[in-house]
DOGU-994191 format. One record per residue (C-alpha): x, y, z; residue in three letters. Coordinates in nm, 3 decimals, always signed. Example, Ala and Ser with C-alpha at 12.3 -4.5 7.8 and 13.67 -1.06 7.14 Angstrom:
<nuses>
px  py  pz  kolgu
+1.230  -0.450  +0.780  Ala
+1.367  -0.106  +0.714  Ser
</nuses>
This chain:
<nuses>
px  py  pz  kolgu
-9.346  +7.334  -5.589  Met
-9.493  +7.179  -5.902  Tyr
-9.561  +7.389  -6.209  Thr
-9.765  +7.287  -6.513  Val
-9.691  +7.452  -6.848  Ile
-9.953  +7.397  -7.119  Asn
-9.845  +7.404  -7.484  Leu
-10.091  +7.367  -7.770  Asn
-9.967  +7.143  -8.051  Thr
-10.052  +7.192  -8.416  Ser
-10.195  +6.843  -8.455  Ser
-10.564  +6.767  -8.395  Arg
-10.593  +7.035  -8.130  Gly
-10.408  +6.822  -7.876  Ser
-10.222  +6.974  -7.586  Arg
-9.885  +6.912  -7.423  Leu
-9.838  +6.963  -7.051  Arg
-9.490  +7.004  -6.905  Leu
-9.462  +6.912  -6.539  Leu
-9.185  +7.095  -6.357  Ala
-9.054  +7.068  -6.002  Leu
-8.863  +7.371  -5.865  Ser
-8.807  +7.491  -6.217  Gly
-8.688  +7.152  -6.349  Lys
-8.896  +6.971  -6.611  Ile
-8.946  +6.615  -6.492  Ile
-9.197  +6.481  -6.746  Cys
-9.429  +6.573  -7.029  Tyr
-9.779  +6.445  -7.099  Ile
-9.968  +6.441  -7.429  Ser
-10.340  +6.368  -7.452  Asp
-10.288  +6.196  -7.788  Asp
-10.016  +5.936  -7.842  Lys
-10.014  +6.009  -8.215  Lys
-9.886  +6.358  -8.142  Thr
-9.569  +6.230  -7.972  Gln
-9.334  +6.379  -8.231  Leu
-9.506  +6.718  -8.220  Asn
-9.504  +6.723  -7.841  Thr
-9.140  +6.627  -7.832  Met
-9.068  +6.918  -8.068  Arg
-9.248  +7.152  -7.832  Asn
-9.054  +7.010  -7.540  Leu
-8.723  +7.064  -7.713  Leu
-8.822  +7.413  -7.820  Leu
-8.912  +7.506  -7.461  Thr
-8.595  +7.353  -7.320  Ile
-8.376  +7.509  -7.587  Ser
-8.518  +7.855  -7.528  Leu
-8.472  +7.817  -7.153  Phe
-8.115  +7.689  -7.168  Ile
-7.990  +7.956  -7.407  Ile
-8.174  +8.237  -7.228  Thr
-8.048  +8.125  -6.888  Leu
-7.693  +8.072  -7.014  Thr
-7.697  +8.428  -7.139  Thr
-7.813  +8.562  -6.803  Lys
-7.577  +8.344  -6.602  Ala
-7.274  +8.461  -6.797  Gln
-7.385  +8.827  -6.797  Gln
-7.377  +8.838  -7.175  Ala
-7.586  +9.062  -7.397  Thr
-7.953  +9.003  -7.326  Val
-8.041  +8.991  -7.696  Asn
-7.751  +8.845  -7.897  Pro
-7.775  +8.876  -8.271  Arg
-7.976  +8.601  -8.444  Pro
-7.819  +8.296  -8.602  Leu
-7.895  +8.314  -8.974  Thr
-8.002  +8.020  -9.189  Leu
-7.682  +8.044  -9.394  Asp
-7.476  +8.036  -9.074  Glu
-7.680  +7.743  -8.947  Tyr
-7.610  +7.537  -9.260  Asn
-7.245  +7.636  -9.266  Lys
-7.192  +7.555  -8.899  Ala
-7.317  +7.200  -8.952  Leu
-7.011  +7.139  -9.170  Thr
-6.778  +7.220  -8.878  Tyr
-6.629  +6.918  -8.706  Thr
-6.420  +6.864  -8.394  Val
-6.135  +6.622  -8.464  Ala
-6.097  +6.495  -8.106  Asp
-6.394  +6.543  -7.875  Leu
-6.183  +6.434  -7.578  Asp
-5.910  +6.694  -7.628  Lys
-6.031  +6.977  -7.854  Asp
-6.220  +7.218  -7.630  Thr
-6.181  +7.538  -7.831  Tyr
-6.175  +7.520  -8.213  Val
-6.178  +7.809  -8.461  Lys
-6.331  +7.805  -8.811  Phe
-6.297  +8.044  -9.106  Asp
-6.145  +8.302  -8.869  Asn
-6.505  +8.396  -8.789  Ala
-6.658  +8.125  -8.566  Tyr
-6.556  +7.927  -8.260  Ile
-6.678  +7.602  -8.106  Leu
-6.611  +7.627  -7.733  Asp
-6.687  +7.329  -7.510  Arg
-7.003  +7.419  -7.319  Tyr
-6.928  +7.493  -6.953  Glu
-6.621  +7.266  -6.987  Asn
-6.867  +6.979  -6.951  Arg
-6.760  +6.616  -6.969  Lys
-6.941  +6.412  -7.236  Pro
-7.272  +6.245  -7.154  Tyr
-7.286  +5.868  -7.207  Phe
-7.642  +5.736  -7.224  Ile
-7.727  +5.366  -7.233  Thr
-8.086  +5.278  -7.324  Gly
-8.293  +4.967  -7.264  Gly
-8.128  +4.809  -7.567  Asp
-7.790  +4.817  -7.391  Gly
-7.637  +5.047  -7.655  Leu
-7.421  +5.334  -7.530  Lys
-7.454  +5.675  -7.699  Lys
-7.235  +5.981  -7.643  Arg
-7.343  +6.347  -7.646  Ile
-7.101  +6.643  -7.641  Asp
-7.212  +7.007  -7.625  Leu
-7.024  +7.307  -7.768  Tyr
-7.117  +7.675  -7.775  Lys
-7.115  +7.824  -8.126  Leu
-6.962  +8.172  -8.096  Ile
-6.946  +8.441  -8.361  Ala
-6.593  +8.579  -8.326  Lys
-6.705  +8.936  -8.402  Glu
-6.835  +9.057  -8.068  Gly
-6.778  +8.708  -7.918  Met
-7.155  +8.646  -7.925  Gln
-7.299  +8.303  -7.850  Glu
-7.541  +8.224  -8.132  Ile
-7.613  +7.854  -8.085  Gly
-7.540  +7.526  -7.910  Leu
-7.379  +7.248  -8.116  Met
-7.468  +6.890  -8.027  Val
-7.232  +6.609  -8.130  Phe
-7.396  +6.266  -8.100  Tyr
-7.183  +5.951  -8.138  Thr
-7.342  +5.607  -8.170  Ser
-7.202  +5.283  -8.030  Glu
-7.048  +5.209  -8.372  Thr
-6.868  +5.544  -8.382  Gly
-7.105  +5.704  -8.634  Lys
-7.140  +6.076  -8.566  Lys
-7.438  +6.306  -8.604  Tyr
-7.459  +6.672  -8.520  Gln
-7.736  +6.921  -8.462  Ala
-7.730  +7.293  -8.389  Leu
-7.973  +7.440  -8.138  Val
-8.026  +7.803  -8.254  Pro
-8.010  +8.100  -8.021  Asp
-8.347  +8.226  -7.900  Phe
-8.352  +8.526  -8.139  Thr
-8.312  +8.309  -8.451  Ala
-8.573  +8.331  -8.728  Asp
-8.855  +8.075  -8.743  Ala
-8.701  +7.928  -9.059  Lys
-8.385  +7.843  -8.866  Val
-8.584  +7.672  -8.591  Trp
-8.786  +7.481  -8.853  Ala
-8.463  +7.357  -9.012  Lys
-8.332  +7.248  -8.670  Tyr
-8.648  +7.045  -8.597  Phe
-8.635  +6.886  -8.940  Gln
-8.273  +6.790  -8.885  Asp
-8.333  +6.624  -8.549  Ile
-8.639  +6.446  -8.693  Asp
-8.417  +6.305  -8.966  Asp
-8.160  +6.183  -8.713  Ile
-8.438  +6.034  -8.500  Asn
-8.548  +5.819  -8.794  Lys
-8.205  +5.659  -8.801  Ile
-8.112  +5.668  -8.433  Glu
-8.402  +5.536  -8.226  Lys
-8.495  +5.763  -7.934  Asn
-8.238  +6.024  -8.036  Tyr
-8.481  +6.308  -7.957  Ile
-8.560  +6.156  -7.618  Leu
-8.190  +6.138  -7.527  Lys
-8.132  +6.492  -7.652  Leu
-8.424  +6.627  -7.449  Ser
-8.289  +6.455  -7.138  Tyr
-7.948  +6.621  -7.172  Val
-8.092  +6.964  -7.252  Leu
-8.334  +6.932  -6.958  Ser
-8.045  +6.875  -6.718  Lys
-7.852  +7.168  -6.859  Glu
-8.157  +7.394  -6.847  Met
-8.199  +7.308  -6.480  Ser
-7.831  +7.378  -6.415  Phe
-7.847  +7.719  -6.581  Gln
-8.156  +7.811  -6.380  Gln
-7.971  +7.702  -6.066  Tyr
-7.687  +7.942  -6.149  Lys
-7.924  +8.232  -6.221  Val
-8.092  +8.180  -5.884  Leu
-7.748  +8.198  -5.722  Asn
-7.648  +8.522  -5.898  Asn
-7.456  +8.352  -6.175  Gly
-7.251  +8.131  -5.944  Lys
-7.197  +7.760  -5.980  Asp
-7.167  +7.691  -5.608  Leu
-7.017  +7.349  -5.678  Lys
-6.740  +7.490  -5.899  Glu
-6.637  +7.830  -5.775  Glu
-6.379  +7.850  -6.056  Ala
-6.665  +7.891  -6.304  Ala
-6.834  +8.172  -6.112  Thr
-6.705  +8.452  -6.327  Tyr
-6.701  +8.297  -6.672  Gly
-6.532  +8.022  -6.872  Asn
-6.314  +8.220  -7.113  Asp
-5.955  +8.100  -7.145  Ile
-5.741  +8.413  -7.119  Cys
-5.507  +8.641  -6.927  Phe
-5.551  +8.978  -6.755  Pro
-5.426  +9.267  -6.966  Gly
-5.120  +9.345  -6.751  Asp
-4.957  +9.001  -6.788  Glu
-4.628  +9.047  -6.977  Glu
-4.546  +8.861  -7.299  Val
-4.183  +8.786  -7.387  Thr
-4.108  +8.937  -7.728  Met
-3.854  +8.813  -7.983  Ser
-3.590  +9.066  -7.869  Asn
-3.627  +8.966  -7.504  Gly
-3.832  +9.272  -7.413  Ala
-4.164  +9.246  -7.229  Lys
-4.495  +9.385  -7.349  Lys
-4.830  +9.377  -7.167  Met
-5.060  +9.136  -7.347  Ile
-5.327  +9.403  -7.395  Lys
-5.075  +9.602  -7.605  Asp
-4.970  +9.315  -7.832  Val
-5.065  +9.358  -8.197  Lys
-5.098  +9.142  -8.507  Ser
-4.755  +9.102  -8.667  Gly
-4.562  +9.130  -8.340  Asp
-4.294  +8.866  -8.291  Glu
-4.303  +8.669  -7.968  Val
-4.119  +8.373  -7.815  Ile
-4.242  +8.015  -7.815  Thr
-4.068  +7.732  -7.630  Val
-4.050  +7.369  -7.740  Asp
-4.151  +7.172  -7.426  Pro
-3.951  +6.869  -7.541  Ala
-3.618  +7.047  -7.592  Thr
-3.653  +7.367  -7.383  Asn
-3.540  +7.557  -7.693  Lys
-3.702  +7.887  -7.785  Ser
-3.789  +8.025  -8.129  Ser
-3.967  +8.325  -8.275  Val
-4.327  +8.323  -8.402  Ile
-4.560  +8.595  -8.528  Lys
-4.885  +8.702  -8.365  Val
-5.183  +8.648  -8.594  Lys
-5.442  +8.807  -8.370  Glu
-5.509  +8.931  -8.017  Leu
-5.849  +8.809  -7.894  Thr
-6.026  +9.040  -7.648  Val
-6.303  +8.899  -7.430  His
-6.574  +9.123  -7.290  Ala
-6.526  +9.283  -6.950  Ala
-6.665  +9.065  -6.670  Lys
-6.577  +8.984  -6.312  Asn
-6.363  +8.684  -6.408  Tyr
-6.219  +8.438  -6.160  Ala
-5.840  +8.464  -6.163  Ile
-5.601  +8.190  -6.058  Thr
-5.263  +8.314  -5.934  Glu
-4.957  +8.090  -5.916  Leu
-4.637  +8.176  -5.732  Val
-4.348  +7.968  -5.868  Leu
-4.003  +7.935  -5.717  Ile
-3.660  +7.806  -5.814  Ser
-3.412  +7.758  -5.529  Ala
-3.064  +7.623  -5.598  Lys
-2.831  +7.557  -5.308  Glu
-2.454  +7.533  -5.318  Lys
-2.258  +7.426  -5.014  Asn
-1.914  +7.572  -4.962  Thr
-1.667  +7.540  -4.680  Ala
-1.787  +7.865  -4.527  Thr
-2.154  +7.902  -4.618  Ala
-2.466  +7.775  -4.797  Ile
-2.530  +7.988  -5.103  Asn
-2.885  +7.995  -5.237  Ile
-2.983  +8.124  -5.580  Asn
-3.352  +8.210  -5.546  Leu
-3.587  +8.313  -5.831  Asn
-3.964  +8.357  -5.832  Thr
-4.241  +8.405  -6.088  Lys
-4.605  +8.506  -6.055  Val
-4.860  +8.414  -6.320  Leu
-5.230  +8.508  -6.339  Lys
-5.488  +8.357  -6.574  Ala
-5.851  +8.249  -6.586  Thr
-5.883  +7.902  -6.427  Pro
-5.950  +7.719  -6.754  Asn
-5.632  +7.819  -6.937  His
-5.420  +7.513  -7.025  Pro
-5.074  +7.466  -6.878  Met
-4.815  +7.199  -6.944  Leu
-4.641  +7.081  -6.627  Thr
-4.382  +6.810  -6.578  Lys
-4.671  +6.598  -6.446  Gln
-4.882  +6.648  -6.759  Gly
-5.131  +6.895  -6.906  Ser
-5.372  +7.070  -6.666  Phe
-5.598  +7.373  -6.651  Lys
-5.423  +7.635  -6.442  Ile
-5.706  +7.610  -6.190  Gly
-5.623  +7.240  -6.146  Glu
-5.248  +7.288  -6.097  Val
-5.144  +7.197  -5.741  Thr
-4.868  +7.309  -5.509  Ile
-4.550  +7.118  -5.579  Gly
-4.606  +7.071  -5.951  Gln
-4.322  +7.182  -6.179  Arg
-4.349  +7.426  -6.469  Val
-4.095  +7.548  -6.725  Leu
-3.992  +7.912  -6.674  Cys
-3.733  +8.156  -6.807  Leu
-3.437  +8.225  -6.580  Asn
-3.351  +8.583  -6.673  Glu
-3.010  +8.555  -6.504  Gln
-2.879  +8.297  -6.751  Asn
-3.141  +8.313  -7.030  Gly
-3.223  +7.943  -6.995  Lys
-3.560  +7.774  -6.950  Tyr
-3.562  +7.581  -6.625  Glu
-3.808  +7.400  -6.400  Thr
-3.976  +7.604  -6.129  Tyr
-4.200  +7.463  -5.854  Thr
-4.547  +7.591  -5.764  Val
-4.510  +7.735  -5.414  Leu
-4.852  +7.888  -5.370  Arg
-5.186  +7.896  -5.552  Lys
-5.480  +8.130  -5.487  Thr
-5.803  +8.211  -5.668  Glu
-6.010  +8.525  -5.643  His
-6.248  +8.753  -5.827  Ala
-6.035  +8.973  -6.047  Gly
-6.284  +9.258  -6.076  Gly
-6.457  +9.369  -6.395  Val
-6.196  +9.369  -6.672  Gln
-6.122  +9.253  -7.025  Asn
-5.912  +8.940  -7.064  Val
-5.691  +8.857  -7.362  Tyr
-5.548  +8.568  -7.557  Asn
-5.289  +8.548  -7.836  Ile
-5.336  +8.347  -8.153  Glu
-4.995  +8.286  -8.309  Ala
-4.876  +8.154  -8.644  Ala
-4.678  +7.866  -8.497  Gly
-4.556  +7.688  -8.187  Gly
-4.769  +7.551  -7.906  Ser
-4.657  +7.776  -7.620  Thr
-4.604  +8.138  -7.519  Leu
-4.405  +8.295  -7.236  Val
-4.605  +8.518  -7.000  Leu
-4.441  +8.673  -6.693  Asn
-4.151  +8.440  -6.767  Gly
-4.373  +8.129  -6.741  Val
-4.435  +7.889  -7.027  Met
-4.809  +7.859  -7.099  Val
-4.994  +7.669  -7.367  Met
-5.158  +7.845  -7.658  Gln
-5.534  +7.795  -7.657  Lys
</nuses>
């Protein structure tokens, strides 16, 4: 079913018409070619409002998150991501986070001029309350030059939106058709978010993302403390000393907890791994087997380092090998993934530890990567 949305522009009384098919904008029409820039602004405004509103609904977040302020907008534009291929979750000033949007791969767009551009999207999150207040756009040209823009949340003041439009206009003057490429990407994402809303928040193509994309652990997973004791992650506090393991040497050391991050209660997807270590010893009279098992639960996007490389826990497969603590001898040894399941964990908070050193933590006796 086609839908036409009419938007009046501020220039010469012209009008923009958005043509949508099943909720997806497929083209826009202006009755005055000279108003192209104004109509494109209207298009981006409409798309931006849709994508942020629908993202909020799809992830069951607060319906009206607090507005992005102009000071925050300007400050956020100074934030950079060192490696867009690897850095998916970056913290700034202990107050803001850039979290890769929906764990999306980058977009590579090649125009009629044969030049390839790259666009990466990150959610801007205010750490207090873990509220999403904007969508950061990183745009890389074929020469490696980088530009960034920040799409405000839909409650932001008009001055913030005006600054955003001015910024993308300025980029468009340098990078030909920048606004067109940006509108294409945001249109696709708007359509995707509407698709999820229509399916009750589920991405039917990626069931792992059904219940949210936070990278954390259920509250009852046990952290190995510096004295060898275990403490549920929900009870860990700033200043606690925990164990980290060097993946290269299998040696452990003590680090301090800087902060325990608590994510809002939702019906998160939970990946559960059952890991096993079986050592056989043949004797003249019998076959002796030393059998040890571990069970680890985490949201599917949490990173894990296996002997086969780094993976999200939801991507780990049966047979892969992971470093675990053997409580019988106190050594860190390789365990094999015996079974993997994924299910809705029920409405609950999930947690993550930010530590003052190391790259790993030990949860339920299993080495996991810090986020």
